N, C-alpha and C positions, 0 to 999 in steps of 0.2 A: 126538622123532619117530623111530620105528623104520624102518629100511629093509630091504627084502628083497634085491633086486638093484638096483644102480645103476652107471652107467658115467659116468666123467668123460672128456670128449673134448677133445683138442687142448691139454692143459695142458703147461706146462714141468715135467717130472718131474725132481726132484733127489733122488737116493738115495745118500747118501755111502757106505753099506755096499757099494755096487757101483761107486762112482765114476761114477754115471750122471747125466747132465744132458742131456736131450733132450726134444723135444716128442713127446707120445704120449697114449695113452689108458690108463685104469685101470678094470678091472671088479671090482666088489665083490659078494660074496654069501656068505651063511651066516656072517657075521662075519669073513671072511677076504678077502685079495686073491686073486682068481681068475686075473687076467692083467694084464700091462702091455705097452705097446708099441703097435703099430698093430693095433687090434682091428676086424676087419671086421664089417659089419652082420649077417652070417650067424652070428657068434659071440655076438651079444647076445641073451639070453633074452627071450622074450615078456614084456611087462609091465615090463621093466626101465626104470627112470627114467634120464633123461639130464641131465647138467650140462654146459653149454658152458664149458669151461675155458680158452678162448682168452684169452691175456694174463694168465693166472693161474699161480702156482707151486704145485705139489703136492709135498709132502714127508712123511716120517714125522712123526707127531705129536710135539710137543716133550716132552722129559722134564725135569722140574725136580727137581734133587737137594736143594733147600733151600727150603722154604717153611713158613710158620707158619699153621696152620688154626685154632688157638686152642681147639678143642674136644677134650676136655672142660675146663670151668672158666671160660673167657673168651668165652662165646658172644655177649656183647654187642659184642665186637670182630670176630668172624668165626665161622662154622660150617663144617662139612665141606660142607654143601649149598651155601652161598653161595660158598665158596672154589672148589668144583668148577665152578660156573657161570662164575665169573670165569676159571678155567683154560680152560674150553672156549671162551669168547669170545676168549681170548688165544692159542689154538692149542695149549695144553698138554693132552696126553692121559694123562700120568702125573705124579703129584705125590708127592714124598717129604716127609712132614710131620715137623717137628721136635718133640722131646719136652718143650718147656717149656710144658706144659699143667698143669692142676690137677685131679686128681692127675697127676703126670708119667708118662711112658711108661717105667716102670721095672719092670713086672711083666707077666706074660702076660695078666692080666685086663684091663688097660687096652688092650693090643694088640687083644684080642678085641672090646672095646667099639668101638674105632676101626674095625676091620674090619666089624663089624656095621653101624655107622653108614654106612660107605662103601657097603655093599651096598644099604642102604635109600635113601640120599639122594644119592649122588655120581653125577655124569655121567661122571666120568673115573676112572682107576685110582688108588687111594690106597695108598701103600707106607709104613708107619710106620717111623720111626727110633727106636731105643731109647736110653735113658739109658746113659751110661758109669758114673755113680755113683748110688747110691740117693738118690732125691729131688732129684737134681742138686745135692746139697749138698757134693760133693767130699771126703767123709770115707771112704767105702768103696765098692768096686765093686758095681754092680748085678749081678743074677743074669744074666750075659750069655748063658750057654748056654740058660737058660730063655727069654730074649727071642728068641734066634736060632731056637729050636724053634717059638716062637709066630709067627715070620714077619717079624721086623724085617729091614731090608736094610742097616742100618749102625748105628753108635753115635755119640752126641754128647750133650754137655750144653749145646748151643748157647744163647747168651744169657749163659752163664758159661763161662770156660775150665776145663779140667781142670788145676787150678793145681799140685797136688801131683805132682812129677815121677815119683815112684815109682809112684803110682797110674796115671799115664799109661803108664809102662813096662809095668806088669802088664796094662793094657788092650790094649796093642799085642801082647803075647804071646798073649792070648786071641784077638785079631783074626786073628792068623796061623793059629791052630788052627781058628777058626770060618769063616775065609774071608770075613769081612766087614770093611769099612774103619772106621776111627775118624776122625770128622770133628770136629776140635777148633775151638773158638772161640778164635782166636789173639789173646790180649790179656794182656799182662803188666800186671797191675793196679797194681803198684808204680810203673809208668811212666805209665800212663794216668790214674791218680789220679781227680780230679774233672773231667777233661776232657769237653767236650761237642761239640767239633768239631776239625778238623785243626789242629795247631799251625802257625802261620805268620802272614803279614801280615794276613790277613782276621780271624783270631781276635784278634790284637793290636788291630786297628782297632776291633773291636766290644767289646773288653774281656771276651772269653769265654775260659775256660780251655781250653787246647789239648791235643790228644792227639798225642804225637810218633809218627813212623813207627816208631821203635824199639820201641814197645809191641807192634806186630804182628810185626816182624822178629825180635825176641828170642825170642818164643814159637815162631815157625816154626822157627828154628834149633835150639831145644831139641828140638822134636818130631821133626825130621829126624834128629837125633843118636840119639834113642831108637828111631826106626824102624830105623835102621841097626843098632843094637845088638840088636834083638829079631827083626828080619825081619818085623815087623808091617806091616799095610797102613794107610798114613796118607793121608787126604784133607784137603787144606788148604782150609778154607772161606773164602769171600769175600775173596780177595786184593785189596789196595787200594793197595799202595805199590810204587814203582819198585824199592826195595831188596829186596822179597820175591821178585822175579822171578829174580835170579841164584841165590838159595838153592834155589828149586824146580828151576831148570835144572841146577845142579850135582848135586843129589840124583838126578835122572833120569840124568845122565851117568854116575853111579856105579852105576847099575843098581838103585837102591832102589825099593821099591814105594810111590811117592809120586805122587799126582795132585793137581790143584788146580782151583778154580773161580773165576770172577769174575762180578760182578753187572752188569746193564745200566746202573745208575746210576753205577757206578765207571768205566764206559767212555764215558759221554756227558755227564756233568756234573762240575763242579769246585766247590771251596769258594767260588768267587765267587758261586755260586747262593745261598749263605746270606744274602747281602745282600737277597734278595727280588726281584731284577730279572731272574731267569732268566739269570744270567751277566753282566748289565750292572750294575756296582756303583753307578751313578748313578741307577738306576730302582727304588728300593725299593718293594715292593708295599704298597699301603694306607697309605703313610706310616710304616710300621714300620721299625725298624732291622734286622730280620732276619725270615726265613721259617722257622718251626719245622717245616714239612713237610720241610725239608732235613736235619733231624737224624736221623742214621742211624749204626749201628755196623757195620763200620768207617766213619769219617766220610768225606764227600766230600773229595777231596784236590786237589792242584795239577794243572795241565795237564801238567806233566812226568810225573807219576804216571800220568795217563790215557794219555798217548802210549806209555809203557812197557808198560802193560797191554794196549793194543791190539796192539802189536807181538808181545808174548808169546802172545796169543791166536791171532793169525794164524800164528805159527811153530809152534804146538802145544805150547809150553812149558806154557801153561795149557790144560787138557784140555777144559773145558766152561764153559758159561754157566749160572748158577743165579740165580733171581730174588731169593732171600731176602725173598720177599713177607711183609711184616710189617704187617698191617692193625691200625689203632687206632681207637677211638671219638673223637668230636670233642673231648671235654674233655681227652683225653690230649695234644692238640697245641695247643689254644688257651690256652696258658699261656706263661710265660717260657721262653726257650731252655734255661735250666738245668733247669727242671722238666719240660719236654716229654719224652715217651717217644721212645726210639730206634726208627726204622723207617719204611719207605716201602711203600705198596701198589703192587705192580709187575706182577702177572700180566696185566693188561689193556693195559698200555703197553709191555711188553717188546719185542714184535716191532717196533712202530713206532719205538722208540728205537734198536734195534739196526740197523734198516735205514738209519738215518742214516750209519752207518759204511760200509755197502755203497754208498749213493748218493754218498758222498764218496770212494770208492775207497780206503778204509782197510782194508777187509775184503772178501773175495770172498763172493758169495752162497753158494757151495758150502761155504766155511769156516764161515760163520755157521750154516748148517743143520747141518753136522757137529757143531759145538760145542753145539748144542741137542738133538742126537739120538744119534748114535753115540758121542760123547764121554761123556755121562753114562751111557749104556748100558754102556760098557766099565768104568766105575767100579763099577756095580752088579754086574757079573759076566756070564759067558757065558750064563747062563740067561735074561737079559733082552735078549739081542742081537736077537731077533725084533721087539721093540718099536720098534727103530730101523731096520727094514728094510722095503722095499716089494716084496720078492720074492713071487711067488705062493706061497700056503700060509701066509703070516705073518698075524698079526692085522691087521685093517683099521683101524689107528690112523693117520689121515691128516689133515693140515691143508692147506687150500687158501687161498691168500692173494693179494691184489692188491698187488704191490710199488709201484705208482704211485698208489694211491688216497690222497688227502690227507684228513685229518680233524682235528678239533679236540678235544683231551682235555676232556671234560665229566664231572666226577666224579659229577654227579647221575644219569648214565646207567650208572655202574659196577654190576656184579653183586656185587662184593665189598662187604661192609659197611664196609671201610676206604676212606675217601675221601682219605687222607693221602698226597698226592703233590705235589711241586713242579711237576709238568708240567701242572697245571690251566691251561687256556687255550692251551696250546702246540699248534701245528700240526705233526703228524707225517705222514710219507709212507710208507704201507704198512699194510695192515689185513687181518685174517682175514675171509674170507667164508664159510667152512664148516669144521667140525671133526667128524671121525668117530672114535668109540671103538668098537673091535670091530665095525665096520660100521654102528653106530647114529649117525645124524646128531644130534649133541648140541648143535651151534650152527649156526644159519643166519643169515648177515648179511642185512640188509634188501634188498640188491641182487641176491641170488642167486636165480636162476630154475631150477626143476627141472621138466623136461618129461617127459610120458609119450610113449614112442615108439609108432609104429604097429606093430601086430602083424605078424608075418611073414606073407606071403601064401602 
């Protein structure tokens, strides 16, 4: 639904770019934010639609630095169109899509294909991430300058690490020259081996091969050392262990260009969920020994790790929240745990999951929104700052959500093709009611009413 002029009245406006948190109005028009604050009736254009935002929170649209849209090559798992609908429903107005497609995003032609698909099919802004190595095979660098010229916003071989240290060193040198970050999939394969979940008592109990925390931490330590040696920009993807936090903190204290992200599932669920009882080991779902929808990389870890990640996110050691939305078809998950694909469908549950932390006073509302907006915008660079701002003259990328609305996760209602989430049947508190991308209403929740105002006399 396209909107010309619309005003949101009496919402709680949170704009981390201005440290703004107050009740007020927002006037949208021509794809931009025209005004915020107390907007008198005399300033509202004739024919402007009105949304009563009382009790709702309005913030910049969320920016996801890490998601998998699967197109081209794996359209049976997800498409740009379906992923964008899921994003809009979840409050995300910008998605950075990972290059583990087929063909991978390792040349300008594939970048243009994705951009064209996005122009045709996407409800939200799509920013491609290019490969670090050709074919994501880890043998030689991709044409990084060509990819940068084509419009990628970062480089990654996500799904696989850049395992060769010298290739990673060279990539970081290029990243410094190009002004774009390298986001590495931090996994030391010699340590993770055939592991399918976090090493620990749960894995031992289930007889599943474990992945030690050191598999992540060793790779992060290596990459930070290389970033220091080269002056390159390093972005640490999906941090999941308590031991990774001091590595990132110390790198920042030394003034290195290092940023980090964490995923909603690593902040709100633990390896106890693998049992299938949503954290209750005595209540296995469906009589099975485990729930394959919990299989993700990095794996769900202990409560100690979760607590350390929440603290680091609150303190700003971890810069942003990214979904690592990884949709899969049904048959990729309805197999043994060893055979199941890694990944969770996250875009539509991210806000409800994260608001658990707010409601439990583990994270402030302002900090949560900052890590979903200005945090990722800073990683992308200064040219994307306006996407995380609600100042007049910036793009009208806005999410409106009800922090108190309770709802039950029903994957049959997902817009994403991926129904793979351990949150099926879980009651969450907090839900998006409207999402605007460049002033266009791209998602409208069932309870949202938009009224036509009376014309000025």
